[in-house]
N, C-alpha and C positions, 0 to 999 in steps of 0.2 A: 630484341627478343621476339618481336612480332614478325611472323612469316606472312608477308603480304599476299603471296600466292595462296596460302591456306585460307586467308580471309576472303580472297576473291572466290575460291572454290566453295566456301560456305555460302557466300551471297548468291552464287549461281544456283544453289539448291532452294532458293526462296520460292514461296508461293507467288506466282505472277500470272496475270491473264495473258502475258506475252508468250509464255510457254506453259500452259495449264497442265496441272497434274492433280491427282486425288490422294489425300492422306487421311488417316483416321478411319479406315474402313472397319466395318463389323465383320469379323472373320468367323467361319464355322469350323467344326471339328476336323473337317477333311484337310485343311491347310494350316490351321493356327500353329500346330506343333512345329512343322517345318519352318514356318516364318519366324518363330521364336528362336530357332537355332542359328539363323543367319548371322547373328551378332557375335558369335563365339570368337571369331578371329580378331575382332576389334578389342575385345576384352583381353585376349591373349597377348595382343601387341601393346596394350596400354602400359605395363610396367617398363618395358624397354624404352618406349617413347617418353615416359615421364623422366626416366633417368637421363636420357639424352638432354632434355630441357634443363634438368638440374645441373648437368655438366656445363651447358652453355651459360647458365646463370652464374656459375662459379667463374667462368672465363670473363664474364662481364663485370661482376661486382666483387669477386674474390672470396665469396662465402660458399663453401661446398656443402651440398646435402646429398644423402644417399637414401634409397628406399628404406633400408634398414641400417641404422647408424650405431655402431658399437663404440662404447667408451669405457675404459677401465684397464685393469691388469691384462696384459696379453695372454696370460695363462690362468685366467679366472676360473675358479671352481664353482662359484655361486653367482648367478646372473639374474637380474630383474629385467623383464620385458614389459614395456608400457609405451603409451603415447600421450601426447598433450603436455600441458604446462607442468604437471607433476614430474615429468621426466627430467626437468632441469633441477628440481630439488634432489632427485636421485643422483644426477650427474655431479652435483656439488658434494653430496655425501660420499660418493665413490672416490672422489679425489682425496677427501679427508681419510677415508679408510685405507686406501692404497698407500698413502703416506705413512700410515701406521703399520704397514706390512701385510694388510689383508689382501687376499686374492679374490677380488670381486669386480663386477662390471655391470653395465646397464646397456640394453639393446633398445634403441628408440625406433619406434615404427613411424615412418614419415608418410608412407602410402598404405592406407588400410584396405581400400578396395580399388582395383582387384588385388587380392592378397597373393603375393608372389612367394609361394612356399619354398621354392628352390633358393631364392636369394636370402630368405629368412634363415634357412639352415646354414648357408654359406657364411652368414654374418656372425653366427654363434661361435665362440671360441671352442676349439675341439676339446679343450680341457674341462668344459662345463660339466659338472656332476649333478647340480641341483638348480632348477630354474623356477622362478615365481613369475607368473604372468598376471599383471594387475589390470583390472577393468574398473572404470569409473561409472559403472552401471550395474543394475541387477535385473535379471530376467527370470522371474519365478517360474519354476516348472521345467526349465531347460536343463540340459546336462552340464551346463556351465555357462559362463558369460562369453560374449562373442569372440573377443580376442583370444581368450584361453582356448576355445574350441578350434579356432583357426591354427593356433600353434600346435595343438595336439595332432591335427590333421596333417600339418606340414611335416612334422617329424615322422609320422607314419608313412607318408607318401614319398618323402625325399631323403630318407636316411642314407641312401646309397651315395648321395652327393657328398656326405660327410665321411665317406670311406668305409661304410659298413654295408656293403652290397649283400653279404651273406646273411640270410634271414636268421641263421642260428645264433648270431651275436646280438640280436635285438635286445637281449637282457642287459647289454652294456649301455643302452640309451640313458640319457640323463633323466633323473627324477623330475617330473614337471607337475607343478601344482598351480592352482589359480586362486586369486584373492581379489577382494573388493575394497576400494578405498575412496574417500573424498566425495561421496554422493552429495549433490546439492552444494558443491563448493566447500564441503567440510574440510577442515585443515588437514594438510599432508606435510609432515615435517621430517627433517633429517632423523629425529629420534625414531619415528615410525619406520623409516627406511632401514635404519640400523637394526630395529627389531625384526624386520623381515629377513635380513641377511643372517641374523642370529638363528632365526627359525629354520632357514635353509641348511644350517650346519647341524641340525639335529638328525638323528638316525632315520626317523619317519616323519617328515614334515606334513602338517595337516593340509589337506586339499580344501578348496572352497572356503578359505579363511576370510576374516574381515580384520581391518586394522584401523584404529582411531576411534573405536566405540567400545562399550562394554556390553557384550552380548551374553546376558545371563539366562537366556532362554534356550537357544540351540548351541551355545558355547562355541561360536566360530571365531571369537576375537583373539588376537595375538597380544601377548604382553610386550611392552617396551618401556624403556626408561624415559619418562617424560621430562626429566631434567637435563637430558643430554643436549649439548649445543656444539656447533662447529663454526659459528660465526667469528671471523677475525676481529681483533681489537681496533684495527684502523678504520672500521666502518662506523660512521655516525648513525646511531639508531635512535629515532624519536617517535613517541606515541602521543597523540593529541585526542582529548575527549571533548566532544561538543554536542550540540543539538542540531537537528536538521533545520536548515534555513538560517542558522546564525552566522554563516560565512566561514566556518572552520574548514570545511572540505575545500571550498573554493580557494581559501588562502593557502592551503597545503599544496593544491595543484599548481598554484602560482609559484610556490617555493621550488617545486620540482622543475618547473620550466626555467626559473632563474638560474638554478645551479646546473641543471642538466644541459641547458643551451648556452649558458654564459661562462662556464668554467670547464676545466678538464676533468672534473669529478663525474663519476657515474651516479645516476639518481634513480630511485625506485619508489613508488607509492602504492600502497594497498589501502583500500577504504572499506571499512566494515559498516554497512548501513543496516540499521534496524529497518526491516522491510516495510515498516509502517510509514506514515506520511511525516511531514515536517514537524519538528518538536520531539521527534524520537532521537535516540542516542546515535551518534556517529563516532567511530574510532578510526583515526588516520594513523597509518604505519609508514614512516618515511625512512629510507636508507640513503646514505651518501657515502661513496668510497672511491678509491683510486683504481679499482678493477671492475670488470663487468659483474653485475649482481645477478646471479642465477636463481637464487632461492625464491620460490613463489609461495612463501608462507609468512605468517604474521610474526611480528617481533615479540620475543619472549624475554629478552634482556635488553632493556632500553637505558640509554644514558641520559635521556631527556624525556620528561613527561609534562605535557601541558594540559591543564584542566580549564576549559573555557566557560564552564557553567558551575556555579557554586552548588546547585542542587544535586549534582552528580556525586558529590562527596558523601552524601547520605545514602546513596543507593548502590554504589559499585566500589570494587577494590581498584581505584584508579592508580594506586601506586603498587599494584601487584607485580608489574613487570619491571619496575625500575631497579637498577643495580646499585650496589653500595657506592656512595660518593656521587651519585647522579644529581641532576638538576631538576627541580620541580617548580614550574611556573603556574600560578593560580590566578584566575580572574576572580577577584574578591571584592565584595562591597565594603569589606573591613580593611582598614589600613594596617601597616606593618606593626603598629603597637597593639592593636586590638585583635588581630586575626587569630592568634594562637588560641585564645580562650574560646573562640567560636568553632574551632575545628572538631570533627568527630574524633573520638579517642583512637580509633583504628588508624586515622591519618596521622595523628600526633605520634603514635608508636612507630609507624613506618618512617617518618622523618628522622626520629631520634635513632632508631635501631640501624637504619641504613646510612646514617650520617649525610643526609641530603643537604644540598644548597637550596634554599627556599626563597622564592621571589613572588611578590604579589603586585597586581595592578588592578585598578577598577576600570576594566575595559569598557564597560557599559557607560560609565561616566565620561571617559575620554571620547568615546564614539559619539555620544549625544552632544557633548560640547563642541565637537568638531563638525557637527552637522550630518552625521552618518546614521542617526537614529539608533536602531538596535543592532546594526551590522558592526561586529567587533573584529572582523577578519583582518583588516589592515593593522589594527592596534596589536593584536596577538601575534601576527606574522612578524612584525618589527621586533617584538621582544624575543621571539625565538631566534631570529638571525643574530641578534646581539649576544644572547646567552650561549648559543650552541657554538659560536665562532666557526661556523662552516666557511664564512667569509670574514675578512677584516671588517670592523665596525663601519667605517666610512664607505667602504666598497659595498657593503650590504645595504646601507641606507640608500645609496645612489641606485643600486639595482632594483630595490623595491619601488622607488619613485619612477624609475624608467618603466617598470612593469605597470604601474598605476596609469601612467599616461597612455601606454599602449592598450591596456584593457578598457579604460574608462573614457578615453578621449572622445569616442563617438557620442557619449552622453553629455558632453559639454564641459567647458572649462571650469565651471563651478564645482562639478562633481570631482574633477581632478584636484582642484584646490582643497576641497574638504578632506580627501584622502591623504594628500601630502601633509596637511595640518595634523591629521591623526598620527602620522609617522613621527613628526617632531614632538607631539605631546606625549606619545608613548614612551619615548626615551626619557622624558622628564618625570613621568608619573610612575615608572617601574621602580620598586624598592626591594632590597634584600631584607629578609626577616632574620634577626639575630636570635637563634634558638638556644644559645648557650645558657645553661642553667634551667631550661624549660623542663617541665614534667608533664607526662601524659595524664591529664585529668578531665578530658572532655567527655561529653555525653556519648555513649556508644551508638553506633549506627542502628536505626530501627530495623526490625525484621522486614524482609521483602514484602510479606503480607501479614496482616494481623493473625493472631492465634485463633481468632473466632472464625476464620475462613474455613471452608470445607477441606477435608483431607486432601483431595486431589489438587485443589488450589494451593494448599500449603506445600505439599510434598513434591508436586510436579511443576505446576505453573509457577510457583514461587521460585524454583530454581532457575527457570527461564527468565523471570523478571529480574533476578539478581545477576543475570549474565553468565550463569553457570549451567546452561542447558547441555553443554558437552559432557557433563558429569552424569547425566541421567542414563540409567541402563535401559536395555531393550524392554525389559519387563514393565517399566513404568509407562510405556506408551500404549494408548488404546489400539487394539488390534484391528478395529474397523474404521478408524479415523473419525470417530464420533467424540465430540468434546462438549462439555456443559456450557450453557449460556449463563448470562448474568455474572460474568467474572471480572469485567472491567472495574467494578465497584471496589475490588480488593487491591487494585494497583494504584497506589498514590504516587503520581509522578512529580508533583510539586515543581512544575516548570514555569509558573507565572511569577514575574517579579512584582506585578501589581494585580489586584483583583477588585471587582466592583463591590461597593458597600451601599446598602439600601438605606434611604432616608424616608421613613414612613410618613413624616409630616408633609412631604411634598408629593407623595405617590398618588396617582389618580386611578390606580388599579386597572390599567388598560390591558395588561398582559403582553404587551409588545416585546418586552425584554426577554421573557421566557420563550416567546414565539421564535425569535431570531437566534437565540443562543445555539451556536453550532455544536456544543458539547454537552448539552442538557445539564449544565451545572447551575443554572438558575431555575428554581422550582417555585411553584405557588401552591399553597394549601389554604383551605378555610376549615376551621375547627371550632367546636364549642369552647367556651371559656374554661370549663373544668379540665379540658385536655391539656392545658398549658400551666396548670398549677405547679407542677414540678419542673418547669422549664428552667434552663440556666439563666442566670441574671442578665446575661447579654443578649438573650433571645428576644427578637423584635416582633411585635404584632401590631395591628391596628383594627379598628372596627371595619367589617366588611360593608361595602357601599351598596352592593346590589340588593334590591328589596327581597329577592328570593333567599338571601343569606342573612336576613335580619337577625341580629343577636349573636351572630358568629364572629369569630376573629379571623383576620386575614394576615398571611405572612408570606414574604418573599425571602428565600434563603439561598445562599451561594455555597457551593462545595469548594472550599478554599484549596484543597490539595489536588483537585481535578481540573480546576479552571486553567485555561491557557493564557489568560490575560489579554485576549484579543480586543476587548473594549467595544465590541460591536453593539453590545447591549446599552452601553452608555451613549453611544452615538445615536441609537434609535429612540432613546427615551425622550418623550415630548414634554415631561413635567419639569419646570424650572422654578427656581426660587425667584420671587418678585424683587427681593432686595439684592440678590447677587446672581446675575444672569448665567454665569458659568457653573453654578451649582445646580445639579439635577437631582432627581429622585434616586439615581444611581451615579456614583462617582468612583473613580479608580484611586486606590490607596495601596501602599506597600504591603506585600503579602506576609513577610516574616513575622511582624508583630501581631498580625491578625490570625495566623494559622491556628494556634492552639485554641483561642476562644471560639473562633468560627467553626472549627472542627467539632467542638462539643455541641455547638448550636446545630450543625448539620446532622450529627448523630441523633440528636433529639428530634429534629424535624422529620427525618425519614422514618422514625418510629411512630409518628403520628398516623392514625388511620386515614386512608384515602376516602374522599367524599363519594357517596353512592353515585355512580355514573348516571343513574336514571334521573338525578336531580339537577344535572348540568345541562344548560342550553349549549349543545355542541356547535351550533351555528354562530355563536358569538365568541370572539376571541377572548374577551375579558373573562368569560366563564370557561370556555373550552380549554384554556391553558392550565386549568386546575387539574385536568386529566393527567394521570401518571404517564410519563414517557417510558416506553419499553425499548429504548435505544439510548444508552447513556454513556458518556465519557469516551466517545470514539477518538482514536488516535489520528484524526484528520488534521490537516493544516490548521493552524490557529486562524480563526475567522472564516472557516470553510463555508462556501455557499451551497454545497450539496446537502450536508447533514441536516439542516433544519427541516427540509422536506421529508426526509426519512423519519426523523423524530416525530413530525406531525402525523404521518401515517400510522405510526405505532401508538400514538396517543389516542387516535380515533378508532383503530381497528386491531391493535397489536395483540390482543388476547385471542384472536382468531386468524392471524396472518400466517400464510405459508409463502416463503420468499425464494424465488429463483434469481440469483444475482450474477450478472455477467462479470467477467474478470475486468478489473479497472480500479480506480480509486476506491469505489464503494466496496469492492471485495477485499481491499487491503486494509482499510480502516474498520471494516466490518467483520472479516473472517480470518484475521491474522493472529497467529500465536504471539504472545502467551495468552492474551485475554480478548474477549469479544464484548462489544457494547450492546449486542442484542440481549435483551433482559427478560425478566419475568415479574408478574405481579404477585401479590400476597397469596393467591390461590395456586401459584405455580404455573400459570398460563403465560404464554408469550410467543413471539414470532419463532417459527421453525425455519431454519435458513440452510440453504445449500448453494454452493458456487458452481457455475458452469462456464464454458468457454465463450469467447467473443461470438463465434459463428453460430452457436446453436442454443443460446440462452432462452430465446423466445419459445422454441419448441420444447425445451426442458421444462419451462413453466407451464406450457400447455399440457404436457404429460402429467404434471401434478394435478391440474384441473380435471383431466379425464379420470385419473385414478380416484380422486376425491369424490367426483360425481358417481362413479361406479360403486364405491363403498357406501355412499349415501343411499343409492338405489337398493343395494343388497340389504342394508340395515332396515330400510322401509319395508321391503318384502318380508323380512323376518318378523318385524313388528306386527304386520298384518297376519302372518301365519300363526302368531301367538296371541291373537286377539282375545281368545277365550280365557287365557290365564292372566293377561295384563289388564283387562277391563276396557270397555268401549271408550270411556271418556279419555283415558290416558292415550290410547291408540290414536284416536281422532286428533288429539292435541299434538302428538309427536309427528304424525304424518302431514297434518295440514297447518303447521305452525307458521305464523307470519313473523319472519325474522329480519325485517327491514330496519328495525330500530333497536336501540340498546335494551329497551324494556322487553321487546320480543325475544331477543337472544337470552336475556336473563331468565325469562319464563321457560324457554326451551331447555336451558341447562337444569332448571329445577325439575322439569319433567324427566330428563335423562337420569337425574339422581334417583328419582322414584323408580324409574325403569330398572336401574341396576339392582336396587333392593329387591324388587319382585323377581328378577331373573335369578338372583342368588338362591331363591327358594324353589326354583324349578329344576327338575332332573332331566329335562329334554335336551337333546343334542343341539337343537336350534337355539336354545337359551345360551349355551356356551358360545356358539358362533356369534350371537348378537352381543354378548358381553364384550367381545373383541371389537365390535363395530359401533357400539352405542354412541360414542362421542362424535361419530361422523354424522349423526342426526342434527348436530349443531352446525350452523352455517360456517363455512370456512372461506376466508378471503385470500385469493391467490394474487400475489404481486410479483411482477417481472421487472426487475430493477437493473439499470445499467447507465452508462454514459453515452455521449453522442458518438464516440468512436464505434461503439457497438450498434446503436440504433440507426445512425445515419449511414454507416459504412459497412463494416465487416459482417454484422448480423442483420442487415436490413432485409435480405431475402427471407430469412426466417421470421422476422418481425412482420413483414408483409403477409406471409402465409398465416400466421396466427391471428392477425387482425381480420383477415378475410374469412377465417373459420367460423366466426360468430361465437367463439367460446367465451365464457364469463371470466375473463382475466383482466387484471388492472396492470397497465404498463406505465412505469414511471421512468422518464428519460431525464437524467440529470445533465443538462446541457451547458457545458462550460465552453463550448465552441472550439474545443481543441482536445487532442489526446493528452490529458493532464497527467495521467499516471506514468506515461513512458517518456516524458521529457518535453512535452509541448509541441507535438507534431500537428500539422494541419489536418483537419477532417473536413468532410462535406458540410459540417455545421459551422465551419470557420467563415466569418463574414468577409466580404470584399475589403481589401486594403489592410487586413490584419497581418502582422508579421508573426510567423511561426516557423518551426522547423519544416523544411521543404517549401517554405513560402517566405524566404528572406527578403524578397522584394515586394512583399504584400501579396495576399491572395488575389489573383486577377479576376476571379469570377464571384458571383453572389452566393449566398448561403442557400442550401437546399431547403425547401419548404416541406418538412416532414408532415406537419399537421394537415396541410392542404391535400397531400397525397392520401392520407388516411381518411379524410372526409369523403373522398370519392366513392368509398364503399357504401356510404349512406347509413349503415347500421353500426358505426363505431362512434362512441363518445370521445370527443377530442377537446382538450383544453390546453391553452398556452398560458402559463402563469409566471409571475415574478413577485416573490414575497415582499421584496423591498419596495415595490411600487404600490401594490394593493394587497395587503395581507388577508383582508376579508374575502377578496376574490379568490385567493389561493385556497382558503379554507372551504369555500363553497364548491370549488372545482373538485376537491378531494372527496367531499361528501357525495356529490352528484356522481362522480366516476365510480365510486365503490357501490353505490346503490343501483347503478344501471345494470340490468341483467344481460349484459353482452360485453364485447370487448371495449375497454376504455384506454385512452392514451393521454397521459399528462406530460407535457413538455415543460420542464421547469428551468427557467433561467438561473444559472448558478455561477455567481462571480467566483473567480479563481485566482490564486497567486500567480498563475501563468499569464494572467492579463497584465501584470505589471502595475498593480494598483495598491493603494493603501488599504489593507484588508479591514482595518477598523471602519472604513467608510464603504464597505462592500454594498450595503443596502442603498447607499446614495447612488452608487453606480447603477444598481438595478433600476432605481427610480428614473435616473437620467436616460437609461436605455429605452424605457417605455415612453417617457415624455418627449424624446426625440423621434419616436416612431421606429427606432431600430428594432424594438421587440414589441410586438402587438399582443394584447391580452384579448382572449376570446374563449367562448365555450360553444361547442357544436354538440347539441343534445338531440339525438334522433327522435326521442319521444315527443318533442315539440311539434314535429310534423303531423302527429296524430290529431292535433287540434287545429291544424291549418297554419301554424306559425312557422316561420323560417327556423330551421334547426340551428343556424349559426347566429350567435349573439356576439357582436363586436363590443368588447367591454373597455377598450382603450378610447380615450378622447383623441381628438385630432392633435397631431404633434404640436407642442407649444414651444420647443426650443430647436434650433438648427442641429442637425446631426453632428456637425463639427464640434459643437460644445461637448457632446458626449465623447467623441473620439479623443479629444484633448485630455480627457480624464484618465486614459489608459495608455500605458507605455507600449502596448502591442501596436497601437496606431501612431503614437508619437515617434516611435523609432523610425517609421517610414518617413515621416516629415523631416526628421533630423538627418537621415542618411541619403534620402532621395527626394528632396523637396519638390522638384518639378513633377516627378511622377506622382508624388503624394497629392499634390493639388488636383491633378486630373482624376486620380482614384477617388478622392474625397468627394468630388463633384458627382462621380458615378454612384457613390454610396448614397448621396442625397437623392439622386434620381431613383435608386432602388427603393428608398424609403417612401418617396412620393408615389411610385407605382404601386407598391404593396398596400399602402393605405387606401388608395383609390380602388384597387381591386377588391380588398376586403369590405370596403364600404358597399360596393355593388353586390358582393356575395351575401352580405348581411341585411340587405334591404327587406323590409317587411313584405310578406306576401299580400298583395292587394286582391280585391275582388274584381274579376273582369266585368266590364260593362255588359248590361243585358242587350240582347239582340233579338229581333223578331218576337218581342213579347215574352221571351224566356229569361229566367234568372239563372246565371251560372255561378 
């Protein structure tokens, strides 16, 4: 297929000093127009050239394509024109309708640009009387969507090709309408296709329609029969419900490979991911059949449903798609004799009404006993193959074991053996439940959100939480894309199998558990004894140990329904029992029996008043962690290393934060529907958040700073202009307020409240303007947040520009050393020897030193921190950075699931990274230079362990040693050299500034 002469001709046009030319000129109006028109003949020739290549492709592989490909009745009267994957769904539906005697067809657009209008008209059946052109996009303000407009133009310009050269017969042209479907991968089903064909049969079909939504505002949507189905009975259809990172999706992808590659059956898989991070719902849709499977839509009538997580039964209609007589497999902590009584009533009803075959297995038990930890994928995959009978039982087991050896062989024989053991155990532990004589008497599923939630949360977000967002009409959605904060508190996911339990008798009140909690589910409060008089009997407190809190009670409380069970709090807890070393002040226990009493305790706990922030020593973690986090219950990976830093920032500054967030993990767990963890305090204050792109987030945040500063300036000018009415004392206080401390901000807010009262009594126009701007007199803290992919790579140019500007912004880089959100690709933050996508052989070069680059400006506060290594250092850096009246940059080491680590031990990995010298701790404070000190303070001690000890803790490095041991040894030596070099370099850079020796009697 490759024309070597064309390749050579292309290379001959390369830029080379051997035959120098100039390209990229700046052209003036005298010649630009002419130069632009020189390309016309190439665009004119492109369709013919493309078709020739398509024909050659057909000769080579036997599959023919056309620029415009018609399929359907040769004398179709109704035709749909479209391109992309949805065309295959329409193709499948056309076959069904034609077999029913309908005269319909579909015209697939294979080459969109350049659009060949002549070929388009030629491909249309001459009999077509009504045409619907479908676009998977929306261009507000245009006369129509792009493909629709091209088709209109083609008919207008090339109608003579169809035999209508006489302009007088243009009234015989087919009726052509445009429609929109499937935006953002929204479902497009055969039922919708049939609805469009039905609409084309009407006397006056609506133009610019939508299908698949309910538009109750501009009334563009078409009606269709949602129950219509065209799938044949000989196709095996299976739906699997799981949680991100539990292995469900991976197991189903493996099943597709086993069947698609190892049998004559065709296989298809579609995976519905909640766009949040791991721990969110995944729904896998698998089809297997004897013919090619064209339909690119989700299964609505499944013969098999597997639910891999018990908690999903309480939240979703997991049996909504299963057909009568289907098979239901449940991963259950309850055995076949007890499980029925524990099922929600809705599940019981579905099993009985639909006459389902019901099987259970304790997949987590089997996986744990087989040495697989929480990964239940092998266990549940084995059960599916046996129950679905896609393959004979013995053949299925052998195929699974072959796939295990193929997929996990690189990780060692022990991993293979564990998975094979899980296969055998799964066959032994799966049981059918006899439901004969059973009655549906279970507890009904709880509401998606409590009735106490705000209306918007109940009526809109609650639908999305329940998996029914498709049912929401257009009128329910905010027209400006603005959503309320503090909504994650209403979404109770209940995904933890175990949660931490506090033992007050052992607690030393260090605050470390709350500091490292990635999901803000562990909270600390101190309160007077009278506040807990009405506490639930299981609510725990102890006497507060700090002398500043003498006489007060101290409590640590866990939110049982929001906890992810990561256990990182237990791992970090330093307090142990003297009689039993394994017992700590926090210990993991099964969640189900604790859920009800601990939920009551949590509700009581959050109702207790927050301690006056002015009474808290914010520089001490044991006291600072009493501050309320305004970032709670994010849907980040269980044990996430990023979120504790964000939570800490909101505890310290959340009531005055404005956040510009780069796209990445932090934007997905922070700004993803249905709920957000960005929260509010009792006064209704909290972080205001907006998302920006990778490439311009720093500038986006700088724009916020400039706007805030300008509004503060305008408010100050108006205050001075109204000096006579407001009073000298208030004006001086408002304009000259010292807002560097919590007390200073508290006092300024009190002045602003008085200001608003006095403005209300004024009739002056300036008073009305100042009312709008009064809150801007209180200091605002601008935070620019993103990952290393943004800061080191794609957005580095903008970040550099903002740091150089001198603007008072705070930049927080959540450094996971890899593009975590998009699958683990290498970034410039990836260290040498780490295995990542695009670095399968280990990254050959060292990590970019972003902090040292920023220090060269001299006026930028720069800190590199690792909470798991020195939490007090992290706290100090955040306080210093926010207080510094210029640009500040905090680079925070964030352990990540992409590192291939035990997430429970994430803080240990952070500590090892610092102790090995892989990650240095330092603070560069420009204000230190004013007193003659070195701005740079190296806060790390000399490396105390070899870097190899740290590398061996993480699979991203171990993989290299396993697959390329020779290269790994060489790279690991280079990593140690990097560590030695960096340590020596930073030691020199951080040396104290000495006093030069006196010469000639002078002192310098």
